[in-house]
C-alpha positions in Angstrom: -13.9 11.8 7.8 -10.9 9.5 7.3 -7.3 10.1 7.6 -4.4 8.0 6.0 -1.0 8.6 6.5 1.8 6.2 4.8 5.4 5.7 6.0 8.3 3.3 5.3 9.4 4.4 2.0 13.0 5.4 1.1 15.9 4.1 -1.1 16.8 0.4 -1.3 18.9 -1.7 -3.8 17.6 -3.9 -6.0 16.8 -7.4 -4.7 16.0 -5.5 -1.0 12.9 -5.4 1.0 10.9 -2.5 2.5 7.8 -2.4 4.5 5.4 0.4 4.1 2.8 1.1 6.9 -0.3 3.1 6.6 -2.4 4.2 9.4 -6.1 5.2 9.1 -7.7 7.5 11.8 -11.2 9.1 12.2 -14.4 7.5 11.3 -13.7 3.8 10.3 -16.1 1.0 9.8 -15.5 -2.4 10.6 -16.2 -3.7 7.1 -13.8 -1.9 4.7 -11.3 -2.5 2.0 -7.9 -1.3 2.3 -5.6 -1.0 -0.9 -2.3 -0.1 -1.9 -1.5 1.7 -5.3 1.4 2.9 -6.8 2.3 5.9 -9.3 5.6 5.6 -11.3 6.9 9.0 -12.7 5.3 9.7 -16.2 2.9 6.9 -15.6 -0.8 6.3 -14.3 -1.3 5.3 -10.9 -1.8 1.5 -10.8 -3.2 -0.9 -8.3 -1.1 -3.2 -6.5 -2.6 -4.8 -3.8 -6.1 -5.2 -1.7 -7.0 -6.7 1.6 -10.9 -6.9 2.5 -12.1 -7.2 5.9 -12.5 -11.2 5.9 -8.7 -11.3 5.4 -8.8 -12.2 1.6 -6.0 -10.5 -0.5 -5.6 -9.8 -3.9 -2.4 -8.9 -6.2 -1.6 -7.6 -9.3 0.3 -9.7 -11.7 3.3 -7.5 -11.4 3.8 -7.7 -7.6 2.5 -11.3 -7.0 5.0 -13.6 -5.2 7.2 -10.3 -4.0 4.7 -8.1 -2.2 2.6 -9.1 0.7 -0.3 -7.1 2.0 -1.6 -7.4 5.8 -3.7 -5.7 8.0 -3.8 -4.9 11.8 -7.5 -4.0 12.4 -6.7 -3.1 16.3 -4.4 -0.7 15.1 -6.2 0.4 11.9 -3.1 -0.3 10.1 -2.4 -1.7 6.6 1.1 -3.1 5.8 2.8 -3.7 2.5 6.0 -6.1 2.6 8.0 -5.5 -0.5 10.5 -8.3 -1.2 12.7 -9.0 -4.1 12.5 -5.3 -5.3 13.3 -4.2 -8.7 14.0 -0.8 -10.2 10.7 -0.8 -11.9 9.0 -0.9 -8.7 10.1 2.7 -8.2 7.1 5.0 -7.6 5.0 6.7 -5.0 2.9 4.3 -3.0 -0.4 5.3 -1.8 -2.8 3.5 0.5 -6.9 3.8 0.0 -9.7 2.9 2.2 -13.0 2.0 0.7 -16.0 1.8 3.0 -19.6 2.6 2.6 -19.0 6.5 3.1 -16.6 6.8 0.7 -13.2 6.4 -1.0 -10.2 7.8 1.1 -6.5 8.3 0.0 -3.1 8.9 1.9 -0.4 11.5 0.3 1.9 8.6 -0.5 5.4 7.6 0.3 8.3 7.4 -2.2 9.9 4.0 -2.9 13.2 4.3 -4.9 15.0 1.0 -6.1 18.4 1.8 -7.6 21.8 0.8 -7.2 
């Protein structure tokens, strides 16, 4: 089994920055994919960013150029650096780990962008 714990959410003004962290523990394989999703109030969960084991990264158009996903394999941690935040970025942010034995989710961390 794998456990994922997100942290770093909070309240930030428009134009500000936050860095989310997600620590994975348990049976983690060296080949895996780490993702960030988000779910705004009243909306479906949407994909935001992905990093694969080889280091490649991918972004949704809505966050491209403002968010940066990175990983520290030694710490089993994935980060989401969020800059130039907008009110529409307000959501619960979830990290997810995909590997050969399944798909795992954290419980989420709230990000609120408001003045």
